[in-house]
Every structure is written in C-alpha cells, then in structure tokens.
C-alpha positions as CSV (number, residue, x, y, z in Angstrom):
1,M,-7.6,15.5,11.8
2,T,-7.7,15.2,8.0
3,A,-6.3,12.4,6.0
4,D,-3.4,14.5,4.7
5,E,-2.5,15.5,8.3
6,R,-2.6,11.8,9.3
7,L,-0.3,10.8,6.4
8,S,2.1,13.7,6.2
9,G,5.7,12.6,6.6
10,L,4.9,8.9,6.5
11,R,7.3,6.6,4.6
12,V,5.0,4.5,2.3
13,L,6.1,1.5,0.3
14,L,4.5,1.6,-3.1
15,V,4.2,-1.7,-5.1
16,E,2.7,-1.4,-8.5
17,D,3.8,-2.9,-11.8
18,E,1.8,-0.6,-14.1
19,A,4.0,2.5,-14.7
20,M,1.1,5.0,-15.2
21,V,-0.7,3.8,-12.1
22,A,2.5,4.0,-10.1
23,M,3.0,7.6,-11.2
24,M,-0.5,8.5,-10.4
25,L,-0.2,6.9,-6.9
26,E,3.1,8.7,-6.3
27,D,1.4,12.0,-7.1
28,M,-1.5,11.2,-4.8
29,L,0.7,10.2,-1.9
30,G,3.2,13.0,-2.6
31,D,0.4,15.6,-2.4
32,L,-0.2,14.4,1.1
33,G,3.4,14.8,2.1
34,C,4.2,11.0,2.1
35,R,7.7,9.9,1.4
36,I,7.4,7.2,-1.2
37,I,9.6,4.1,-1.0
38,G,9.8,2.6,-4.5
39,P,7.8,2.1,-6.5
40,A,8.6,-1.6,-6.8
41,A,7.4,-3.4,-9.9
42,S,8.1,-6.9,-8.7
43,V,7.6,-9.0,-5.6
44,A,11.4,-9.5,-5.2
45,A,12.0,-5.8,-5.3
46,A,9.1,-5.1,-2.9
47,L,10.5,-7.7,-0.4
48,E,13.8,-5.8,-0.4
49,L,12.2,-2.5,0.1
50,A,9.8,-3.9,2.8
51,A,12.8,-4.5,5.0
52,D,13.3,-0.7,5.4
53,P,13.3,-0.2,9.2
54,A,11.6,3.2,8.9
55,L,8.6,2.1,6.9
56,D,5.2,3.3,8.1
57,G,2.8,1.7,5.6
58,A,2.4,0.3,2.1
59,I,0.2,0.3,-0.9
60,L,0.3,-3.2,-2.5
61,D,-1.1,-4.2,-5.9
62,V,-2.4,-7.7,-5.4
63,N,-1.0,-9.0,-8.7
64,V,2.5,-7.7,-9.5
65,G,3.9,-8.9,-12.8
66,G,1.7,-12.0,-12.6
67,E,2.8,-12.9,-9.1
68,P,0.6,-12.6,-6.0
69,I,1.9,-9.9,-3.5
70,Y,1.2,-12.1,-0.5
71,P,4.9,-12.7,0.5
72,V,5.2,-8.9,0.9
73,A,2.0,-8.8,2.8
74,E,3.3,-11.5,5.1
75,A,6.6,-9.7,5.7
76,L,4.8,-6.5,6.5
77,T,2.3,-8.2,8.8
78,A,5.1,-9.8,10.7
79,R,6.6,-6.4,11.3
80,G,3.2,-4.8,12.2
81,I,3.4,-2.5,9.1
82,P,-0.1,-1.5,7.9
83,F,-1.0,-1.8,4.2
84,V,-3.7,-1.3,1.7
85,F,-4.3,-3.7,-1.2
86,T,-5.2,-2.4,-4.6
87,T,-6.7,-4.7,-7.2
88,G,-8.1,-4.7,-10.7
89,Y,-10.1,-7.7,-9.7
90,G,-12.5,-7.9,-6.8
91,A,-11.7,-7.8,-3.1
92,A,-13.3,-11.2,-2.8
93,D,-10.3,-12.6,-4.7
94,I,-7.8,-11.6,-1.9
95,D,-6.3,-14.4,0.1
96,A,-8.5,-15.1,3.2
97,R,-5.5,-14.6,5.5
98,F,-5.7,-10.9,4.7
99,A,-9.5,-10.5,4.9
100,D,-9.1,-7.7,7.5
101,A,-6.7,-5.6,5.3
102,P,-8.3,-2.8,3.5
103,A,-8.7,-3.3,-0.3
104,L,-9.5,-0.8,-3.0
105,Q,-10.7,-1.9,-6.4
106,K,-9.2,0.0,-9.3
107,P,-10.0,2.6,-10.4
108,F,-10.4,4.3,-7.0
109,S,-10.7,7.9,-6.0
110,P,-7.9,9.8,-4.2
111,P,-10.1,10.3,-1.1
112,S,-10.8,6.5,-0.9
113,L,-7.0,5.9,-1.0
114,Y,-6.2,8.5,1.5
115,D,-8.9,7.3,3.9
116,A,-8.0,3.6,3.6
117,L,-4.3,4.3,4.3
118,A,-5.0,6.8,7.1
119,D,-7.3,4.3,8.7
120,A,-4.8,1.5,8.4
121,V,-2.0,3.6,9.9
122,A,-4.3,4.8,12.7
123,A,-5.4,1.2,13.6
124,R,-1.7,0.3,14.0
125,R,-1.1,3.2,16.4
126,R,-4.0,2.1,18.6
C-alpha cells in the first residue's frame, strides 16, 4: 500500500504559523486526498481544532508563534491521535515526553512527510 492510499480521506489537523509553509503542507496533504483541519497558527486555535471527534492525525510545528506546541501534543496523545512534529530546529530539542513521536526537520521532502504521517497512523491502527 502506498503512502497516498494510507492517507486518502484522513482528517489531518495542520498546525503551522508560517503562511507559506502552511500552504505548501496543505497542497502536499491535499494531493494525497487528506482533509485538512486548519491550518491553525496558534496553540489556542490548535487546541480548539484538536477536539474534533473525527480527527485521524496531525502535523504539528514544534514552535507556533513563539509557543511550544506541547499542550496540543498532550491533548492528541490523550485521545490516541497520531501526529508528526515539524521543526526548524533539531529533533533533539523536542520535549523528551514525545521522544517516540516522528519529527521532521524543515525543510523536508514530500515523501518524508507522507511516510512519517502514514507510519504514525498505521502504528495507531495496530
């Protein structure tokens, strides 16, 4: 099964505060048939959207408007919703509580995004 088959139809929360990056991610995910929730450009907005009962996964920028995304990651973890961190820093800077979550360092390729999200969603289904 290809990444696009694994992701087609999934409702994916997108949290990214850089407009151009958010548009790029929307295009990437949309090309796979994902239904994008957001994008959210703040932790507060992301927390509201993270309550969506039909959410299947999320792409979370680690630093959103100068705030760490961890409250959203905690909310998603509590609900068993898989997510992928994106960061302009290094994966080593991610809070140790989320050491098992996939993390992509910007810039990343579309295939690496697709694979990371598909793997995270597949792990949840196991």
